[in-house]
Residue, then its C-alpha position, 0 to 999 in steps of 0.5 A: m790257298d793250297s790246299k792238299s786233301p778235301d778237309s784241310l786248307r790254307g790261305f789268306l782269309y781277313k778275320w774281322t777284329n773290332y769297329i776300329k780294325g776292321y777287317q785284317k789280313r790273317w794267314f789260315i791253317l785248316q788241319n785235322g779238324l782244327l782250323s788255326y791262323y797267324r799273322n803271316q806266314a813267318e809266324m807259324a813256326h812259334t806264335c798261333r793266334g787262335t784256334i777253332n775246333l771244327a766238331n764243336a763249331t758251326v759254319t755259317s755263309t753269310g754274303s758272296t764274300t764271307f761267313l761265320i764260323s762259332n763254337s760252343s764256348t761262343q768264340t767266332f769268327h767273322l771272315k771274309a775272302a777275298c772272291e766269291s770263289e774262294q769264299k766257296m772254296w772254304v766253305s766247302v771246305l771246313l764243312t769236309a773238315k767238321s764232318k770228318a772231326l765229327a767222325l773222329r769224334k764218334y770214334g773216340d779218336d780225339s788225341d790231339v791236344y790244343t787250346e782254343g783262343d783268339d788273340d785277336d780279342v784278347e789283344y783289344k780286350n787287353s789293350s790300354m788306351s787313354a780317354d784322349d787317344a778313344m775320344r780321337l778315334v771316336n772323331q775320325l770315325l764320325a767324321k769319317m761316317e758324316q763324309h760317307l753321309v755326305d756322298l751317300q746324299r750325292h749318289q741319290e741325287t744324281l740316281s734320282h734326276k737320271g730315274d727321272d730321265l729315264q721315266r721321261s725317255l719311257a714317255d716319250l717311247e710309247t707316244a712314238r709316232d712311227p717305227t722310226e722314231a719309237t727305234q730312235r726314243f728305244s735308243v734313248v731308253r736304253e741308254r738312260s737305262t744303262v746311266f741309271g743302272v751305273a748310278s744305282l752301282a755306285m749308290v749301292n757301292v757308297s752304301t757298303l761303306f757303312n759297313v764299318 
């Protein structure tokens, strides 16, 4: 990311395009209260894919790495940063740019000429697709979802077994007869707690795959 002032920024973000393509990497530039994006840096000289005027927009954090920009004309950018710190940086600078854009508009400085739009949406809506191609894509998505479901069920079973092991260890700890035995059983509890935590995290990671 490159920020030359508190209200300008440029860098790569992941933009939600549609349910088939999901998030796609795009090059974004925030300048003079306008957020524009391109498919890559090489496009900057000739093709802008979309622009939002922040003076008319709301900026909302929707997760640790995701955020939403929407304006009064029902145009919406669903965006995702590479990490939490980048998300915070973008949201902070966008809000600063929005405040400045509102102040400039209040004092009558609205000289920028631009057209708001989003080529990702237009391209998807205007794309031609045969019935066979559409069915093939649907089947691919269904197969992918079914595999995710199988993985999720497998992790759920593993998590259940690890939870049972942890509960038994806790019960054993409560019946320890002396400090030495309690120390030994506590070590088992700690080990199984770690395993249970790893299994829980694995299940959470598999669950996130359903956000297609």
